[in-house]
N, C-alpha and C positions, 0 to 999 in steps of 0.2 A: 452267367446268363441271369439275368433279373427277373424276377416273377412279376407278372404285370396282373394275373387273375388269381383267385383263390385257388388252393388245390383242390377242393372238392370240385369245383365246376371244370376245372381243367382235365380232372381225372374222367369226368363224366363224358366231355367232348371226345378225349382220345381214346376212351374205351369203345365208345358207341362207334367211332371212326374206324378202329379196328376191327371190330365185328363186320362191320359193313364190307369190308374187303375180304373177309373170310381168313383172316390170318392168324385169328386166336378163337379158339373154341372152348377155352376152359376159362374160369371165372379167374379174374386178376387178383382176386383175395384168396385163392386157395392156399391153404396152410402150406402145403409141400407141393413145388412145382414139379412138373413131369418133365420138364426141359432142362433139368440140371446138366450141368457140363461135365464131361468126365474129368476123372483125377489127370492132373499133370504131374511133370517131373522136373526138380530142380536139383541140381548137383547131384543127379543119379537117384534121389529119393522121391519116392512118390507123394504127392501132395493132395489132399482131399480138396473138392471144390469149397471156396470160401462161402460162410455160412450167408444165405440169402435171407434176411430178417422179415418176420412177418408183423407188419405193423398193428395189426390187432391184438397179437401177444408180445409186442414190442417189450414190455417192462419185464414180463416173466422171460423172455429168452435172455436179457442181458442182466439179469438181477444178480448173478454170483461174478465176482471178479472185475476185471477192467476190460472194457470193450471200446476199441477205436472203429466208429461207424462212419461210413461215407454214404451221405444222402445224395442221391443222384436222380436224373432224368434220362430215360434211355433215349430222348430225343435232343438232349443239350449237346452241342458240339463241344463244348468244353469238358464235359464228362467223358465223351468218347475218345477225345484225345488223351484224357488222364487215365481211361481205363487199363492200358498196358502198363503204366507205373504201379497203379495201385494193385493189379495181380501179381508183379514181380516182386513189390514189397512185401506182399503177404507171403509169397513163396520162399524169399530170402530169409524172412524172421522165422516162418514155421520150420524151416530145414535147420535152422541155426542152433548150435548147442552152447547153452549159457556157460557151461565149464568146460575148456578144453579138452578133448579126448583124444586118443590114439587112433580111434577108428571113426569113419563118418557114416558108420551104418546109425540106422535110426529106426528101432524096436517098435514101431507104431506109436501109441500114445501112453505105454506102460512104464518107459524110462523114466527114471528121476531127473535125468538131464533133458528130458523135454521141454521145449519151448514154454508151451502153454502150462504144463504143471509146475515148473519153476517159478515162472511170473504170474500165471493166472491170468493171461493177457491175450486178448483174442481181437480177431479183425472180422467186419461184417458191412454189408452193405443194405441200405433201404432204399428200395424204388418208390420214390416220391409222386410217380403218377398212378402206380397201384395203391398205395397207400398214402394218398394226399393229406388226409387228417391227420394222420400221426405226424408227418412232416411238420405240419402247420402247428401242432401241439407243442413242439419243440423250437419253434422260432425260426424255423429255416427259412430264408429269404432268397438266397441263390443257390445256384447248382454248379459244382459239386459243393456242398460243405462236409467237413469233417469234424465230428465231434468226440471226444474221449468222455465215457461213462465210467462210474465206480457203483457197484452194486446197484445198478438201475437208475442212477442219479447222474445227469450232466456236471461233469468237472471242468471241462475246459474245452473251448471252441479253438480249432487251428486256424491262424489266422496269416501264416506265412506263405511263401510260393509254393506251388503246387507240383513242385517238381521232386526227384528221387532224395536228393540232398534235404530239401528243406521238411519233407514228410518223415524221412529217417531221424532228423535232428530232434523233431518233436517226439518221435517213439522212444529216442534214447533217453530222453529226459524224464520221460514218465517211468521207464525200466530202472532207470537210476533211483528214482524216488521208492519205488515198489523194493528193490534189493540194493541198498546203498553200497557201492563199492564194486557192484558186479560187472559193470561195462568196461570195454577196452579202454585204457587210458589215452591213446593216440588217435581211438575211433575206428571206424569199419572201411573196409574196401566195400563199396556199393556195386550192384550189378548196373547195368543199362536197361532200361524199360524193355521188356520183351525178351531177355536173356534167358538162358536154360540153365546157367550155373556162374560161379564166380570163385575165384581163388581164395579160400578163406584165410590163408596164410600170408596174403599179399598184404603191404602196408597201405594205408589210403593215401590217395594221391595228395592230399593237405591234410596233415596230422594235426589233431587238436590237441593243445596243451590243456589238459584237465586235470584238477587236482583229485584225484580219485580216493579220496578218504571217506570216512563215514560221514564226516561234518558236510563234506560236499554234496553227498547222496541225499540227506537229509534237507538241505536247502533246496535241491531240486523237487523234493516232495512239497516244501513249501509253495515253490512257485506253481507247480501244476495243479495243487488243490486249493489254494487261497489266494493266489497272485495271478489269476490268469489275466485279469484286465491290466496287468503291468507288463505282459509280454508283448513288446512291440514286434513289427515285422523283422523278418532277417535281413540283416544290415551286414553288406559284405566287407564294410570298412572296420567292423569290429571282429577281431580275430576271436575273442572268447567272451562273449556277453554274459556268461554264466560264473564268473569269477566270485568266490566267496571269500570273505573276510571274517574272522572271528572277531566278535565284539570285545572290548576290554572289560565288559561286565558280565563275565561267565561264558563259556564254551558254548552255551546253547543260544546266546543272544547274537543271532547272525546277522550281516548287513549285506545286502545284496547291491552289486553295481550295475546301474541301470542301463540297459541296451539303448541304442538309438538316441544317445542323449546329446543334445548339440553342445560343441566344444565352445562356440562364440558366445558373448555376452548376450543375453536377451535384449530385445527391443533397442539395437543400436542405435536407431534414427529417431527414437523418440516419439513415435507415429503410431495411429491405429491402421493396421494392414488390412487392406481390403482382400478378404479369401473367396476363393471359387471352390467348388467341390473338389477339384484335384489337389488344390493346395492345403485344403483343409484335411484331406486325407494323408498327404506327406508330412505336413508341420504338426498336425494335432493327434490324429487317430493312430499314427504309427511312431509316435515319439512320446518321450518321457518329459518333454518341456510342458511348463505351465502357459496356461494361455487364459486370458479374460476376455472373453467375446460378446458382442452385442449381435443379437440377430434382429434386423428391422425392416420396415418397408418404407419407401420413399414419402408415400402419402399419408403416413400415420402422423398425426399432429403430436402426439407424445413423443414419438421418434426425433422428430423435428426439434422439439424443445430439448431434448437431451443431447442432441448432437454437439454442440458447443463443450460441454461438460467431459463430454467422451473424448473429444479430441485434446482438451486440455489433460485428461487421465492419461493419454498416449505419452506427452510430455513429462510428466509429473513420474511415470513409470520407467524412465529412460533408463537402460542398464540395468533394471530389475525384474520387470515382468513383461511377457509378450502381449500386446494388446491388440485384438483384431476386431473385424465387423464383417457380418454376411448380409448382403441385399438379397432379401427373401423373394423379392420379385423377379429377380435374376435367376437364383438358386434355388428353384421351387422345390427339386427333389431333395436336396440335401435338407432345407428347413422341414420338409415332411418327414425325412428320416428321423431328425432330432426330436420331433414331436412337440413343437411349439404350442403353447395354449394361447399366446396373444404377443403383440408388439408393443413395444420392445421386449425382448426376453434377453436377461443378461445371464451367462453361464461361465463357470470357472471349470478348465479342463485341467486334469492332471493324471497323467499315465493311462489313459483310456476311461478314467473315472470323471464324474462331473458333479457338479453341486450348483444349484439355481441361486443367483443373489436376488433376493426379496426386497431389500432395504430402499431407503429414499434414493433419488438420481442426483443429488447433488454432489457436486465435486468432493468435497471433504467426506461424505458419506462413501463413495466409490472409492477414493484414495485408503480410506481406513480398512475397509474390506479387502483391498489389495494388498496391502501391509500385512494383515493377518493371513491371509492366503499364503504370503511368502513364507511365513514360519513352518509351513508343513515340508518344506522342500528337502529338507534332511531327517526327515522320520520323527518318530516319537523320541521325544529327549528324554534323556536319562538323568535324573536328579538325585541328590542325596538331601539330607535333612536340612542342611542350612541353605540350600539353593531354594528347596521347598518354602521355607519361611520367607525369603526374600520374595517370591512370587505370590504369596499370599497377601503381602501388603499392596498389590497393585490389581490382583485378580479376584472376583468375586467368587468364582467358580471353577473347579480345578477337577479334572477326571484324573484319577491316580491308578496305574497298572501296577500289581506287587507281583513280582515275580521271584523264583529262586533258581538254584542251579538245575533243578529238574525240569524247568518250563520247556516246553518243546517248540521248535522252530514253526510248528502249525499255530501255535498261540500267539506267538510274535506276530505272525504274518496277518492273522485275524484281528489283531488290535491296530497293526498298521492301516489296515483298510478303512476302519471307521474312523480314521483322523479327518479325512475329507469332509465328511458329514458334519464337523464341529466347527467349522470355518465360519468365523464370525459370531460364534456362540460362546464357546469355551475352550480353556486349555486342555490338553492331553499329554501326560509324562508318565515315564515308568519308573519304577524304581525297585531296589532290592536291598534299601537301608533297613536295618534293625529297628533303628530308633524310630521310624516312621510305621514300621511294622507294629511296634509296641504302642505307638500313640494310638494307631486305628484298631487296635486289639485283633491285628491278622493272624489267623492260625492256620490256615490252609492256603496253597497257592497253585495256580495264579487267582488273584482276586481283584476285582475292579471296585473302586470306590470314588464316589463324588464328594468333595469338600465344598458346601455352600457356606460361605463365610464362618468356616471351620467347622461346620456342622455335618457330620459325614452320614452317608445314605450307600447303601450297599447294594449291589447287582447280586441277585440270587441264582445262582448256577447249579441245578440240580445234578447235572453230568457234566463231563468234561466237553461233551460238543457244545453244550449251552455257552461256553465261553466263545467258541468260534462260530456260533450263529450269527452272522453278520446282521440280519434285519432285527432278530430279538434284541441284540446289544444295543443297536441304533435306535431303537423303538423305546427301551429303557432310558437312554441317554436322552432323548426328546422330552420324556416326562420330567426331567429332574436339571435340564440344562440351564433353566433360567434361574438368577439370583432368588434369595428369598425375598428382597423387596426390589423387584427390576423397575426398570424406567419404562413406562408405557410408550410405544412407538407405532408407527404406520405398519410396521413389518410384524409385531408380535401382538398386537392389539387382540386379535381373535383367540390366539394360545393363552394370553392372560385372562380375559374377560368371558370367555364362554364356559359355560358349564358349572359355574361357582360362585360364591358371594364375594366380592373382591373391596378389601379396604384400599381406598384409592386416594392418596395424599396430593393434593393440587399445590405445587410449590414454585418458587420462583428463584432461580439462581441470581436474580440482580441484588437480592438480599442475601449475600453469602453466609453471615453468620447465622440467619434465621434457617437457611438452607441446610445447613450442616446439622443443625441442631433437631429440624425437623425430621429429616431423614433418620437420624439415630434414635429418635424417639418412635418413629413408625418400626424401625427394625426390632427395637427392644420389646415391644409390643406384639410384632410377629412371633419373634422366639419364645416369648411367655405363653402365648396363645397356643403355638405347636405344642409346648410341653405340657400344657394343660390338656389338649384333646389327646396327646398320646396315652398320657396317664389314665385318662377316662375310656378311651378306646381299649386299653389292655385290662382294664377293670371291667369292663362289660364282657369282654371274650372270656375272663377268668370267671365270671358269673355264670355264662352259658356253658364252660366246661364243668363247674361245679353241679349246675344242674342237670347236665347230662350224667354226671357221676352219681347223683342221688336216684336218679330214675333207674340206674343199672343196679345199685344197690338194693333198692326196693324190690325190684324184679326179682333178684337173686333171693332176697329173704323170704318171697312167698313161692318161690319155685316156679314161676311163671315164665316158661321159656319163649312164648310169643313175646310178652313185653320185654323180656331180657333181649331178644333179637332187634325188636325195635327200637329199644333206646341204644342198642351199640351203633344200629345204623344211622344215627342222627349225625348230621353234618355241622359242625360248627363253623358257620361262616357269619360275616358282618355285612352282607350285602343289603339286609333289610334294616340296618342301624339307622338311627335319626341324625347321625352325624352328619353336617352339612359340610361341603368342601369350600374351606374359605382360603382365599390367596390375598396378598398384599402387594402392591405397587404404588408408584409414584408417577406424576405427569409433569411436564415443563409446562405452568400455568401460563407464561408468557408466550410461548411457540404457538399452544394451542389455546390461545385465548378465545378465538370465536367459537370453536366446537365447545369448551367448556361452558360458555356464556350461553349459548342457544340451547345445550342440553341439559346443564344443570341450573342455570341462571346463576352463575357464581363468578365474581370478577376478582382475579388473584391480586390485583393491586389493593384490595381492601386488606388482604393478609391472607396468610397460609390457611387452607381449609382441608378438611377429610370429609368425603362422602363415602357412602358403602352402597355398593352398586350390586344389583341382580339384573344381569344382563338378559338371562333367559326369559325373565318375566317383565323385563322392561321398567323395573322399580328401582329407586335409589332413596336412602335415607340421608339426612343431612343436618338432622339434630339430635339431641341427647334426650332422655327421658323427662329431663327438666325444661326442655325447650330452648336450650341454647344451642349454638353451633358445634360441630363436632372440629375439634382442633387437632393437630398433630401432637398429641399428647399421649402416653402411655394410659395413663388413668382413663383419658375421655374416651378412647378407643376400646378399652377392654370392660369399660363399665355399659357401653352401648352395644357391644357387638352380641352378647350373648342374648339379649332382648330381641335381636333382629334373625338370628338363626334358630330360634325357637318356632316351634310348629303348633300354631300360627305365631308369626311374629306378634310382639307386645307394642311395637311402635307403628304409627301410621305412615305407610308409604308414600312417596310421590312418583310420578309416572313420567318417563321420558317421551310419551306417545300421546296423541290426541284421545278424547274421550271415548269415541268408536272403538279405536284400537285397544284403548284400556278394558274396555267392556270385553273384547274377543280375549285379550290374554287373562282377564280374570276367569272367564268359563273356562278356559283351556287350564290354567292351574288348577281350579277346582276338580275339573274332571280327571286329572293325573292323580290328586291328592285322595279323591273319593270316586273310584270307579264304578264301584255296584251301584250307588246312589245316583250317580251320572246317568248310567243306563236305566235305571228305573224312572228317572224323570224323562229321559227322551221317550222311552216307551209310553209314558203317560200322556206326554204331548201329542205323539203320534195318534194314540187312541181319540183323544179329544177333538182333534183336527179331523178325525174319520167321521166321528159322531156328527160333529156340527156341519160338515159337508153332506151328510146323509140326510139330514134333516132339511137342509136348504133345497136339496133337490126333491123332497117329498113334498113340500109348500109348493113348490114352482109348479109341480105335476097335478097336485091335487084338485078337487072340486068339480071335475067333469067338464061340463059344458061350456055355452059360450059366453055373452057378455054379463052374466048376472054376477051378484055380488060373490057369491062362492066361486067364481071362475078364477082360474090361474092367470088370465090374460085380460088386463083391464084397458080400455081405450077411452081416453079424454075428449074426443072430438077431433082433435089435431090430426089423427090418423084416417080421415076421411078419403083422402087420395087414394088410399088402398081398397076403397070400395066395401068396407065394411063397418062404416060409422053409423051416425046418428040416424034418426027416422026421416030427417028431411031431404035425405040423399036421394037422387033420382034414381030409379031402377027400369031396365028397360023391359 
């Protein structure tokens, strides 16, 4: 049952309706309901009522352990049909004994063999009509929705069939991850919905061939904690979708065989498949296959221009990658759920995850991205020192994940997940090579490093969970995934140019020898500048530390405790440092000839040039201190750059905008640099305008009477039609 209106509005309407017929006299938000059901019995054991969660205190109630929560509506017919299954599932597990015992008695909740104590796993229900805001906050979009929480945070949303077998399989996976090796190898004999007992000694109707060792249990933990998006819907054709294979590189490097993966070759016909909501669900949402999909509208001019290249892409990817398209005029709901920002939108899907393609729409660009996306099919590649050296010859940016024998499967799962975000940007590999660890000075594992043209940068993880924080890791990767001197393109232009001063080389591939030399010179200049800036940054930070230490020693010598506390509380930060962020890049002057000529007035046909651009202030510099052009030379760049990044710049800038816009950006820049002076000037202008206006009003009202010289209203005889004019006027 899909929700059509917000939870809060639905809750209001239904609660008012309920009160109008007199069926409910208590508040729907009461913390403890008065109509809680009586205890039930299962296999002769008394079962207390399932926890009815309070949406207002939801996090407090589930903050300890694992909670499998059913979000439902009492008016949803799917929820009503599912209720007996959910209740029986709860009763079955509540009365189960994790460790087989000779007696079936259950001594309340004090037994060490109690299900809740053994696994710290609980069942609960949340009424989304009574607590619509809570369900809305947790992203519940349909009823019923089953979510597994750990210590108050969502871990995984159940996406399979909502019958006894499907729900039990989900619970078994979770229990196996909590206590590896504790679940029956052949599976369980499950009760029918509404049953009051089941033979615990009976074998299941379809025994499962599970490898119940510790590694398998840890792998299950990996799935439900980190790889939730990779778990597809239950597939009856797969007997055991959770089979685990040990990697050849250490016992903890586990590789999961993916469920619901098509056995046929992708894109066998070499076409772009037209998808509907139903086929999208079957082929993409519940599949492990890779898909490159275009969302379009027939009336969109950009979509029409892209259509031939997209059709050709389908032919190019025959037997390699599935290509599809969705008509958003027809599949309105599907496109709304995907949350498109415009047409056309091109997305790459893999195992429930997706990444947006934001490059050019030429055939070559699309094929290039598709080929890079294919590389992630087998997971993060394991490399040694020799293989890594070969990669460095062709790749400018490589992320390296260092692991050892103690690295957990949760760590491996986390790094596998971020791989999709790097498609089209950089390579990601993993290694346990001692040679590479020595080269990059790795002393703790796991460790994430990026090598940009051989220059390492390190991801700072203050705690083990920081290595598994998907958003934090991806955010760091985005800040360093560009090469030291990247090519400026339409897709990365804002990322390169915004917020910094950029040394931009305007080059031409048509002159191959000059092109290679110019790129090398710009890269050498970038490396030397980065080294100098790093040394200066460290020196300034050390000076601030020394200054703090001097304050502490001086306060100790005087015995001034207040000054000592103040000195110790000083935080050493570089946020107020005068260092400006400087980037380096190059652009194809032939391909972007028109933009370069209209923006900077440069024609690459006259030779390679360098401009230093300040995009935020719409300024640029194209000459040195001697008046000559800045050329792709390490000397020319490094002599000019310090004079530009100084505050204020020592060289006169040119503008990429007109005079009016220049004035606006000049004023804005000055106000940012001198906020107090700017506020004072603004106040002075306001006072001056007020005084001037006041004097004007006084002069217009002053002098009192009629048409005399001192009067405020003067007539020159042309106003005679108003009857107040000259003496010759006729008066009745």
